[in-house]
N, C-alpha and C positions, 0 to 999 in steps of 0.2 A: 319401521316395523321389521323385525327380524323374520327369517324364514319360518321359524317355529311359531311365532306369533301369527304370521300369515296363515299357516295351516290351522291353527286353533280358531282363528276368526272364520275361515271358510268352513270348518267343521260345524261351528255354531250356526253359520248361515244355512247349511244343509238341514240342520235340525229344525230351524225356524221355517224353512221352505216346506219341509215334509208336514209340519204341524199346520202351517197356513193352508195347505191344500188338502189336509186331512188324509194324507197318504201314509200307509203303515210302514214307513222307513224311519230309522232313528236319526240318521244324519252323521256323516263322518268325512274326513279328508285324509289323504296320505300321499306320499310321493317318494320317488327315487331321486335323490339329490344329485343329478348329473345334467349336463347339457346334451340332449339326444343328438344334436347336430355333430357332435364330436366323436360319435361311435358308429361303427358299421352296423348293418342290420343283424349280422350274425352275433356281434358282441351284445347288442341289445336283447336278442333272444336269450342268451345265457344269463344276462342280468335279470331279466323279467322272470325267467324260470326260477332262479334262486330266490328272488323276492317273494314269489308265490309260495314257495316251500317254507320260507321263514314266517310268512303270515300264517300258514297252516299250523306250524309248530306252536304258535301263540293263540290258536283257535280264533283267528281273525279273518277267515274266509269261508264262505258257504252261503247257500241260498237262504238260510234262516239265521245267519250270523252277521256277515258283512258282505254286501253285494257291491263290488267295485264298478264304476262307470268310467267311460272315456272322458278325458280332460286334456289340458294343455300338454303337448309333447307326446301324446298317445293317439292311436287310431284303431280302426277295427282289426288290423293285423296284430297289434300288441294285445288287444283284448282276446283275440283268438288264441294267442300263445298262453295267456293265463288260463283259459278254459282247457286247452290241451294239456297243460301241466297238471291241472287239477284232475283231469280225467285219468291220465296215465300214471300219476304218482300218488294221488291222494284219494280219489273218490270211490274207487272200485265200481265205477259205472252206476252210481245211485240214480234214482229217477229224477233227482233235483240237480243233476249235473250241469245242464246248460244255464240254470238260474244263478250260478255262483258269480257271474259277471255279466255286465250289459255293455252295449256299444259294439257288439260282435258283428262279424260279417253275416250276411243272410244265410249262407250255407252252414253256419255254426249256431243258428238259432236267433240271429239278429233281425232287426227290422229295416225295411227299405228306407223309411223316413228318418232314420237316426241323424243323418248329416244335415237335414233341413229343419228339424223339429224346433231348435232354439229360435231360428229366424221366424218360423211360422208362428210360434207363440207370441213373439214380440209384435208381429204384424197384426195378429188377432186382437191384441189389446187396443191398438189404434182404431181398428174397425169397430170394436165394441164402443169406443168413445163416440165414433160417428153415429152409430145406431142409437145411442142413448144420450145425445147431446143436450136434451132438455132436462136431464137429471140436475138437481140443484148444485151438487158438488162439481160435476163436470162443466156445467154452465159457467161456474166461477173461473174456470181456466181460460175463458174467452175464446176457446177454439171454434165456437160456432160463429164468431164475428169475422168480418173481413171477407175475402174472396172464398170461393168454393174449394179451390185447390190449396191445400195446406203446405207450407214450406218447411223443409227439414234441413238442419245442419247435422251432418254425420261426423262424429269424432272417433275415428278409428276404422280402418278398413280391415275387417275380419270376415271369416266365413259366415259368421252369424249376421253381421251387418249387411253383407251382400245379399244373403238369402232373405233377410228381413225386408229389404227394399224391393226385391223381386216379387214378393208376395203382395205388395201394395199396388193398387190401381193407379197408374200414372195420371189419370184424370182427377184423382182425389188428393194425391200427394206428389210433391216434387222435391228433389234434393238440390238445394241451392248452394250449399257449402260442404266441403269435404276436407277433413284434417287427417293427416297420417304422419306421425313422427314430427319432424321439425317444419313441415311444409303444409300449406293449405291452398285450396283454390275456391273461388267464389264466382257464381254466375246466377243472377236473379232469374234468368230464363230456365235454369235447371240443368242437371247433368245426367248422362247415361252412366250410372254407377259401374256397370260392368266394363265399359270402355275405360273408365278411369282406373279401375282395378287392374285391367290388362296392361295399361301403361306402367303402373307401379311395379307390377311383376316383371315386366320387360326391362325397366330402367333402374329398378332398385329403390326408387322413391318417387315422389310427385314433382321433384325438381325439374323445371323446364316444361311442365305440362301446359302452361299458358304464359302469355306475355307478362301478365302481372301475377307474381307469386306472393301469397300472403303468409305472414307468420300466424301460428295458431291463435294467439291472443287477438289478432285483428279479425279473424273469422268469427271467433266466439262473440265478439261485440256486435256483429251484424244482426239486424232484426230478422227474426224468423218465428214461426209458430211453435216448432218442436225442436228441441236440442236432444240428440241421442248420444249418450256416453257408452262407448263400446269396449272399454278396457278397464281392468281392475285399478282402483285407487288413482283414477285419472284426473279428477276435477279437484283442484286446490281451492282454498278460500279466496285467493286473488282472482282466479278464474270465475268463481261464483259471483263475485262483485260485478263482473263485466258481462255476464250472460244477459241476452236481450231476447228472451223467448217467453212463451206462454205456458209451456209444459216441458219438463225434463223427463226423459225416459231412460231408466237404467237398463242397458242392454248388455250387461256383464255382471259378474259377482262383485258387489261393493265398489262400484266405480266412483262414488262420491266420498271424499275424505270427510272426517268429522267436522272440521272447521267450515268446509263448504256447505254441509247440510244445515248448520246453524245460520249461516248467512242467507241461504236460499229460503229458509223458513221465515226469516225476518223480512225478506222481500216478497213474501206471499206468492211464490211461484210453486205450483203443484209439482210433486215428484211422483212419477209412476214407479213404484219400488221394484227392485229386482226379484223379490219374493214372488211377484206376479209376472212382470214383463220379461224376466230372464229365467223362466221356469219350463219352457218347452222341452229342453234337453233332459231336465230332471224328470218330467212327466213321462217322456217316452222311455226312459230307463225303467220306470215303474211298470209301464205297459209291456216292455220286453220281458221283465221278470214274471209278470202274470202269464204271458204267452208261454214262457219256458216251463212254468209250473203247471200249465194247462188248467188254470182255474180262472178263466176269463169271466168277467162280469158282462154277460151278453146284453143285459138291459141297458147298461151304461154305454156299451160300444155302439148299439144300434139306435139309441134315442135321437141323437142329433142327425145321424145319417138318414134315418127314416124321415125326419122333418125336412131335410134338404132335398131328399128324393121326391117327396110329395110336391114341394115347390117347383122342382124341375119339371115334373110331369104336368103340373098345372100350366106352366109356361108353354110347354110344347103343345098342349091341347088347345091353348088359346091362340097360338101363332101359326098352326099348321092348317092347311086347307082340308087335309084328309085325316086329322087327328094326330096320334103320336107318330113322330118320326123315329122309327125304331133304331136307325143308325146312330142317333144321338144318345141313346141310353144303353150302356154296356154292362150294367149291374155292378154290384159291390166288389171292391178289391180290399185286400188287407191294408193297403196304403190309405184308402178312403176311410176305413174304420178307425185307423190310428189317428189320423189328422182330425177327424171330426170328434173323436174322444178328447183329444187335447183341447179342441175348441170348447167342448162342453165343460171340461174341468176348469179351464181358464175363465170362462164366462161366469160359472158358479162362484168361483173365488172372487172375481171382480165385483159381483153383486153383493157378496157378503162384506167385502171391504167398504163399498159405498154405504151400506147399511150402518156399519159400525162408525164410519166417519161422520155420517149425519146425526146419529144418535148421540155422539159424544162431542160433536163440534170440533173435530180434529182433522188434520191433513191425512191424505191417503197413505203416506208412508207410515205414519204413526198408527193408523188404523190396522194396517197389515201386520205390524209387529204386535199390536194389542191382541189380535186374533191368535197369532202363533203362540205367544207367551201364555195367554189364558188357557189354551188347549193343553200346552205342556204342563201348566200348573195343575189343571184338573186331573190330568193323567197321573202325575206324581202323587197327588192327594188321594186319588182313588186306590192307588196301590201301596199306600203307606210310605211312599218315598220321602215325604216332608217331615216324617217323625224321626228320621235318622240323625 
């Protein structure tokens, strides 16, 4: 796949993701074709400012035109530069200024949860499966069988995968295999993923982390409950033949190659599609946009938080000798609202996916794309787009 084809595929994926979650974004992707590691911060500032201006010349930036989000090679500082350029060169300080770009620093209108949202969303999907294990489709994955602690093989040490594991309860899930690059390690008793990641950062790879160092293909063939693919176009057909898991979780954009998907379907292994399991970052981009426009859907924001608050209060009332322990309840924060909203949106989309999968007797991945494409079709049909 060429770089242009890669961008086209990712742009389509963002369109499907927006449609799947019923979020009013169109979906797009773009890039500055450089290796950011080869440039100083000052050089990157100049490049990003020029890129922003070129987008503006083509009417390709703005809160109601094209809202850019953080991705590979960028961070909140880069997104701040885009906002600053838009403010000082383009916008004339319009009321929609901050909403032209997301993934910004908190002082520029960003959200505290931006760096953890992707991992949180992936973790929420596994918790949803736990809570709904009696569902017909989920029961077929056999995740309810065996021991109470589910084993995970993690393919790719990324910020998302580290955050994802940290959001899971170690009593319910344990990471028994980790693959990063050309090396992998395996321990049936489980790993502390943060310690493994610190070793990798210090030494440049996983080489030498244990007496026995495995090749990626050896780790993949180990028996586990859940295999998590954490990088784009990671899983080949050959790898798919050797997977020994009950469920595959896509924790990156398009981590499974086409030949791998066909093989996995023939083997009747369920895939949790990235439209759902890698949507936390996309959803928080939408919520940051809403915040910047100051058109928050307060009913949506408070629905899940209120439910969780009532559960917390009930627990405190039933465990305290004197009623509520006031020091345990500190009230709502923006971070609470944002994460519970991602939880609500994720759960709603998961339920819809299960419903379509059961009604049509199809797998979860096909169900997710069916929802996305049908919504896009109806939108085009209702606006006359199909008559062109």
